[in-house]
C-alpha positions as CSV (number, residue, x, y, z in Angstrom):
1,M,9.7,50.6,-48.9
2,I,9.3,54.2,-49.9
3,P,5.8,55.6,-49.3
4,S,3.7,56.8,-52.2
5,V,4.1,60.4,-50.9
6,L,7.7,61.3,-51.1
7,P,8.9,61.4,-47.4
8,T,10.5,64.9,-47.4
9,Y,8.4,66.0,-44.4
10,N,8.3,64.7,-40.8
11,R,4.5,65.1,-40.7
12,A,2.5,65.3,-37.5
13,P,0.0,62.4,-37.2
14,L,-3.0,64.7,-37.7
15,H,-5.6,64.5,-40.4
16,F,-7.7,67.6,-40.7
17,V,-11.0,67.3,-42.6
18,K,-12.6,70.7,-42.1
19,G,-11.7,74.3,-41.3
20,E,-13.7,77.3,-40.3
21,G,-12.2,80.7,-39.2
22,A,-9.3,80.0,-36.9
23,W,-10.3,76.4,-36.2
24,L,-9.5,73.0,-37.8
25,T,-11.4,69.8,-37.2
26,E,-9.5,66.5,-37.1
27,A,-10.9,63.3,-38.5
28,D,-11.6,62.1,-35.0
29,G,-13.7,65.2,-34.3
30,R,-11.2,67.1,-32.1
31,R,-11.1,70.9,-32.8
32,F,-7.7,72.6,-33.0
33,L,-7.1,76.3,-32.7
34,D,-4.9,77.1,-35.8
35,L,-2.1,79.6,-35.0
36,G,-0.2,78.5,-38.0
37,S,-2.6,79.3,-40.9
38,G,-0.8,76.9,-43.2
39,I,2.4,78.8,-42.5
40,A,0.9,82.3,-42.9
41,V,-1.2,81.3,-45.9
42,N,-4.8,81.4,-44.7
43,A,-4.8,85.1,-44.1
44,L,-8.6,85.3,-43.8
45,G,-8.9,82.0,-42.0
46,H,-10.5,78.8,-43.2
47,A,-13.5,78.8,-45.5
48,H,-14.0,82.5,-45.5
49,P,-17.4,83.2,-47.1
50,A,-16.0,85.8,-49.5
51,L,-13.3,83.5,-50.8
52,V,-15.6,80.5,-51.1
53,E,-18.0,82.7,-53.1
54,A,-15.2,84.1,-55.3
55,L,-13.8,80.6,-56.0
56,T,-17.2,79.0,-56.6
57,N,-18.4,81.7,-58.9
58,Q,-15.2,81.6,-61.0
59,A,-15.1,77.8,-61.0
60,N,-18.6,77.8,-62.5
61,A,-17.4,80.1,-65.3
62,L,-13.8,79.5,-66.3
63,W,-10.8,77.8,-64.7
64,H,-7.9,78.1,-67.1
65,V,-7.0,79.5,-70.5
66,S,-3.2,80.2,-70.2
67,N,-1.3,83.4,-70.6
68,L,-1.6,83.3,-74.3
69,Y,-4.8,85.4,-73.8
70,E,-6.0,88.3,-71.8
71,I,-7.3,87.3,-68.4
72,P,-9.7,89.9,-66.9
73,Q,-9.3,88.5,-63.3
74,Q,-5.5,88.8,-63.6
75,Q,-5.8,92.4,-64.8
76,A,-8.2,93.2,-62.0
77,L,-5.8,91.8,-59.3
78,A,-2.8,93.5,-60.9
79,D,-4.6,96.8,-60.8
80,K,-5.5,96.4,-57.1
81,L,-1.8,95.6,-56.3
82,V,-0.5,98.5,-58.3
83,S,-3.0,101.0,-56.8
84,N,-2.1,99.9,-53.3
85,T,1.7,99.5,-53.5
86,F,4.9,101.0,-54.9
87,A,4.6,98.8,-58.0
88,D,3.9,99.7,-61.6
89,T,3.6,96.1,-62.9
90,V,3.0,92.6,-61.6
91,F,3.8,89.1,-62.8
92,F,1.7,86.3,-61.3
93,T,3.2,82.9,-60.2
94,N,1.9,79.9,-58.3
95,S,4.2,80.2,-55.3
96,G,6.9,82.2,-53.5
97,T,9.6,80.0,-54.8
98,E,8.6,80.9,-58.4
99,A,8.5,84.5,-57.4
100,C,12.1,84.3,-56.2
101,E,13.2,82.8,-59.5
102,L,11.7,85.8,-61.4
103,A,13.0,88.3,-59.0
104,V,16.6,87.0,-59.5
105,K,16.1,86.9,-63.3
106,M,14.6,90.4,-63.3
107,A,17.5,92.0,-61.4
108,R,20.1,90.4,-63.6
109,K,18.3,91.2,-66.9
110,Y,18.0,94.8,-65.8
111,F,21.7,95.3,-65.7
112,Y,22.3,93.2,-68.8
113,D,20.1,95.4,-70.8
114,K,21.9,98.5,-69.5
115,G,25.2,97.1,-70.8
116,E,26.4,96.0,-67.4
117,A,26.3,92.3,-67.9
118,E,28.9,91.8,-65.2
119,K,26.4,92.9,-62.5
120,V,25.0,89.5,-61.5
121,E,25.7,89.2,-57.8
122,I,22.9,89.5,-55.2
123,I,23.7,90.1,-51.5
124,T,21.6,88.0,-49.1
125,F,21.7,87.3,-45.4
126,D,22.1,84.3,-43.1
127,G,18.8,82.9,-41.7
128,S,17.0,83.8,-44.8
129,F,14.6,81.6,-46.7
130,H,13.7,82.2,-50.3
131,G,12.1,78.9,-51.3
132,R,13.4,75.5,-52.3
133,S,14.4,76.0,-56.0
134,S,18.0,76.0,-57.1
135,A,18.0,79.8,-57.0
136,G,16.2,79.9,-53.6
137,I,18.5,77.5,-51.8
138,A,21.6,79.2,-53.3
139,A,20.3,82.6,-52.2
140,A,19.8,81.4,-48.6
141,G,23.1,79.4,-48.6
142,S,22.5,77.4,-45.4
143,E,24.0,73.9,-45.3
144,K,20.6,72.5,-44.2
145,M,19.1,73.5,-47.6
146,T,22.1,73.2,-49.9
147,K,23.9,70.0,-48.7
148,G,23.8,67.4,-51.5
149,F,22.4,69.6,-54.1
150,G,25.5,71.0,-55.8
151,P,26.7,72.5,-57.9
152,L,24.8,75.5,-56.6
153,L,23.7,78.4,-58.7
154,G,26.4,81.1,-58.4
155,G,26.1,84.8,-57.9
156,F,25.0,85.1,-54.3
157,V,27.0,86.8,-51.5
158,H,25.9,85.7,-48.0
159,L,26.3,88.2,-45.1
160,T,25.6,88.1,-41.4
161,F,22.0,89.2,-40.6
162,G,22.1,92.8,-39.4
163,D,25.7,93.6,-40.6
164,L,25.2,96.9,-42.3
165,D,29.0,97.6,-42.5
166,G,29.4,94.2,-44.2
167,V,26.9,95.2,-46.9
168,T,28.9,98.3,-47.9
169,N,32.1,96.3,-47.8
170,A,30.6,93.5,-49.9
171,I,29.6,95.7,-52.8
172,T,31.7,95.3,-55.9
173,D,31.4,96.1,-59.6
174,Q,29.6,92.8,-59.9
175,T,26.9,93.6,-57.4
176,A,23.4,93.9,-58.8
177,A,21.0,93.8,-55.8
178,I,20.3,93.3,-52.2
179,M,17.6,90.7,-51.3
180,I,16.1,90.5,-47.8
181,E,13.0,89.6,-45.9
182,P,11.7,92.6,-43.8
183,V,10.8,89.9,-41.2
184,Q,12.6,86.6,-41.4
185,G,10.1,83.8,-41.0
186,E,11.9,80.5,-41.2
187,G,14.9,82.2,-39.6
188,G,13.0,82.6,-36.3
189,I,10.8,85.7,-36.7
190,R,13.6,88.2,-36.9
191,P,12.4,91.7,-37.9
192,V,14.8,94.0,-39.7
193,P,14.7,97.2,-37.8
194,D,13.2,100.2,-39.7
195,A,16.5,102.1,-39.5
196,E,18.3,99.2,-41.2
197,L,15.7,98.9,-44.0
198,K,16.1,102.7,-44.6
199,A,19.9,102.2,-44.6
200,L,19.6,99.4,-47.1
201,R,17.4,101.5,-49.4
202,Q,20.0,104.3,-49.1
203,I,22.9,102.0,-49.9
204,C,21.1,100.7,-53.0
205,D,20.4,104.3,-54.2
206,E,24.0,105.4,-53.6
207,H,25.5,102.4,-55.4
208,G,22.9,102.1,-58.2
209,L,21.6,98.7,-56.9
210,L,18.2,97.1,-56.9
211,L,16.5,96.4,-53.5
212,I,14.5,93.1,-53.6
213,L,12.2,92.4,-50.7
214,D,10.9,89.0,-50.0
215,E,7.4,89.5,-48.4
216,V,6.2,86.0,-49.1
217,Q,5.6,85.4,-45.4
218,C,5.5,88.8,-43.9
219,G,3.3,90.6,-46.5
220,V,-0.5,90.8,-47.2
221,G,-1.5,92.4,-43.9
222,R,0.5,90.0,-41.7
223,T,2.4,92.8,-39.8
224,G,-0.5,95.3,-39.6
225,K,0.5,97.1,-42.8
226,L,-0.4,95.8,-46.2
227,F,3.3,95.1,-46.7
228,A,5.9,95.0,-43.9
229,H,8.3,97.5,-45.5
230,E,5.7,100.2,-45.2
231,W,6.5,100.5,-41.5
232,A,10.0,101.8,-42.5
233,G,8.6,104.3,-45.0
234,I,10.7,102.9,-47.8
235,A,9.9,101.1,-51.1
236,P,11.7,98.3,-52.9
237,D,12.4,98.0,-56.6
238,I,11.2,94.4,-56.7
239,M,9.1,92.5,-54.3
240,M,8.2,88.8,-54.0
241,V,4.7,88.0,-52.7
242,A,2.8,84.7,-52.1
243,K,1.1,82.8,-49.3
244,G,-1.5,85.2,-47.9
245,I,-2.3,86.8,-51.3
246,G,-4.3,83.7,-52.3
247,G,-5.8,83.1,-48.9
248,G,-5.1,79.3,-49.3
249,F,-5.3,79.1,-53.1
250,P,-1.8,78.7,-54.7
251,L,-0.9,82.2,-55.8
252,G,2.2,84.3,-55.9
253,A,3.5,87.5,-57.6
254,V,6.4,89.6,-58.3
255,L,5.8,93.4,-58.0
256,A,8.2,95.8,-59.6
257,T,8.7,99.4,-60.6
258,E,8.6,100.2,-64.3
259,D,12.4,100.8,-64.3
260,A,13.3,97.5,-62.5
261,A,11.1,95.5,-64.8
262,S,12.3,97.1,-68.0
263,G,14.3,94.1,-69.2
264,M,11.4,91.7,-68.9
265,T,9.9,91.9,-72.4
266,A,7.8,89.3,-74.4
267,G,9.4,85.9,-74.2
268,T,11.8,86.5,-71.3
269,H,9.6,84.8,-68.7
270,G,6.4,82.8,-68.5
271,S,4.1,80.6,-66.5
272,T,1.5,78.0,-67.5
273,Y,-0.7,78.4,-64.5
274,G,0.4,81.7,-63.0
275,G,-2.4,84.3,-62.9
276,N,-5.1,81.9,-63.9
277,P,-8.7,83.0,-63.5
278,L,-9.3,80.9,-60.4
279,G,-6.3,82.1,-58.4
280,C,-6.8,85.7,-59.4
281,A,-10.5,85.7,-58.5
282,V,-9.6,84.6,-55.0
283,G,-6.7,87.1,-54.8
284,C,-9.1,89.9,-55.7
285,A,-11.4,88.9,-52.8
286,V,-8.4,88.8,-50.4
287,M,-7.2,92.2,-51.5
288,D,-10.7,93.7,-51.1
289,H,-10.5,92.7,-47.4
290,V,-6.8,93.1,-46.5
291,A,-6.2,96.4,-48.2
292,D,-9.0,98.0,-46.2
293,P,-7.5,100.4,-43.6
294,D,-10.2,99.4,-41.1
295,F,-9.2,95.8,-41.5
296,L,-5.5,96.6,-40.9
297,A,-6.4,98.7,-37.9
298,E,-8.1,95.6,-36.4
299,V,-5.1,93.5,-37.2
300,N,-3.0,95.9,-35.2
301,R,-5.4,96.0,-32.3
302,K,-5.6,92.2,-32.1
303,A,-1.8,92.0,-32.4
304,G,-1.4,94.2,-29.4
305,L,-3.9,92.2,-27.4
306,L,-2.2,88.9,-28.3
307,R,1.3,90.2,-27.6
308,Q,0.2,91.5,-24.2
309,K,-1.2,88.2,-23.2
310,L,1.8,86.3,-24.5
311,E,4.1,88.5,-22.3
312,G,2.1,87.3,-19.4
313,L,2.3,83.7,-20.5
314,I,6.1,84.0,-20.8
315,A,6.3,85.4,-17.3
316,E,4.3,82.5,-16.0
317,H,6.6,79.9,-17.6
318,P,10.2,81.2,-17.4
319,D,11.7,77.7,-17.8
320,V,9.8,77.1,-21.1
321,F,9.8,80.6,-22.7
322,E,12.3,83.4,-23.0
323,D,10.7,86.2,-25.0
324,V,8.3,87.2,-27.7
325,R,9.3,89.0,-30.9
326,G,8.0,89.9,-34.3
327,S,5.5,92.3,-35.8
328,G,1.7,92.4,-36.0
329,L,0.3,88.8,-36.2
330,M,3.7,87.4,-37.2
331,L,5.0,86.6,-33.8
332,G,7.7,84.3,-32.5
333,I,8.2,82.9,-29.0
334,K,11.9,82.2,-28.2
335,C,11.9,79.0,-26.2
336,K,14.2,77.8,-23.4
337,A,12.7,74.3,-23.7
338,T,13.2,72.6,-27.1
339,N,10.8,74.3,-29.5
340,I,9.7,71.0,-31.0
341,D,8.6,69.8,-27.6
342,V,6.5,72.9,-27.2
343,V,4.9,72.4,-30.7
344,N,4.1,68.8,-29.8
345,A,2.7,69.7,-26.5
346,G,0.5,72.2,-28.4
347,Y,-0.8,69.4,-30.5
348,D,-1.7,67.5,-27.3
349,N,-3.6,70.6,-26.2
350,Q,-5.2,71.2,-29.6
351,V,-3.4,74.4,-30.5
352,I,-1.2,74.6,-33.6
353,T,2.1,76.5,-33.7
354,V,5.0,76.3,-36.3
355,P,8.6,75.7,-35.4
356,A,11.4,77.9,-36.8
357,A,15.1,78.4,-36.4
358,D,16.7,79.8,-33.3
359,N,14.5,77.6,-31.1
360,V,11.4,79.7,-31.9
361,I,7.8,78.7,-32.2
362,R,5.9,80.8,-34.7
363,L,2.4,82.2,-34.2
364,L,0.9,83.1,-37.6
365,P,-2.9,83.1,-36.9
366,P,-5.5,84.1,-39.4
367,L,-5.8,87.9,-39.5
368,T,-9.5,87.4,-38.8
369,L,-9.1,85.6,-35.4
370,T,-11.4,87.0,-32.7
371,D,-10.7,88.3,-29.2
372,E,-12.2,85.0,-27.9
373,D,-9.8,83.0,-30.1
374,I,-6.9,85.0,-28.6
375,A,-8.0,84.2,-25.1
376,E,-8.4,80.5,-25.9
377,A,-5.1,80.4,-27.7
378,V,-3.2,81.7,-24.6
379,T,-5.2,79.2,-22.4
380,R,-4.1,76.3,-24.6
381,L,-0.5,77.5,-24.8
382,D,-0.5,77.8,-21.0
383,K,-1.5,74.1,-20.8
384,A,1.1,73.1,-23.3
385,A,3.8,74.9,-21.4
386,T,2.7,73.3,-18.2
387,Q,2.9,69.9,-19.9
388,V,6.5,70.6,-21.0
389,E,7.4,71.7,-17.5
390,N,6.1,68.5,-16.1
391,A,7.6,66.2,-18.7
């Protein structure tokens, strides 16, 4: 008999009932150090006082009115994003998946309005993840996500990750945009080197294409910059954001330049819940913290400390771990043992990590974790690795 919750996840037998900072409490009272943050969602940790206050104050005033009316909280968050990024305009969604849908529509509408309706193809890369919608799975193109869901939405050209020559060769009169994650998350924490991001920006400029960046997982302070592409000194035309921007409240956004968004006029897109007062009140509180240069400096300091300790951990367990990679507090440990075994051993030792492709475990802790949390994390990962060795 099918369970009442559709069984599309192989869930761990854990039932968390409370969270505080980087810690989760299980129903049986055990405390787990959370290095997953709900897959890079809880950027400020669990139950951050500023987010609780923002949500509570807004909940006591107004929850929802729809986008048929002006929403002051939405305007405030849009202004914060525009003032801190490349963007001129923002559309709010509830998720990264919805942000992907709009990014695809925006790119195609841009060229349609310029009289180049044939430009519909978007170049993407293997190992990518752009959500589970029809457009998202078609953009990624992997058999794991697309098998059984045909016919797939057309208009995506899939290239090998890191193949710059392949990008130039793939461009045709039908090419509209290049879409890429500056750091692949689900694909195994694979950063795009700064030089490659610069090259992609240059290719787009030379061929009149739009550059779409998916920063759903790597954005909002995760890499030590407000957005990961800033490390390369470039800017996209369109950017997808979600996860950390809501700090745990479902919230996403598409940021764009005025030119890239020029085709999106009244009636071309919409959302019932996107940009509602509750979500945007929380998003404003997140931005007030994460956009602070001092906060980002601390993320970088803690990222350096964690990475240094992880290097030592890997050296201590060469049969379990291979290397560490990533940027900021978006780190991946490439495993020699099976990554799921390492994740499960972590559960036994009350530390949470997240599996990814390429036999990697992801470490995506709250950006607010303390030095003490880092030390405890490595201690528990050490115990998990020893358990795997002795299995």
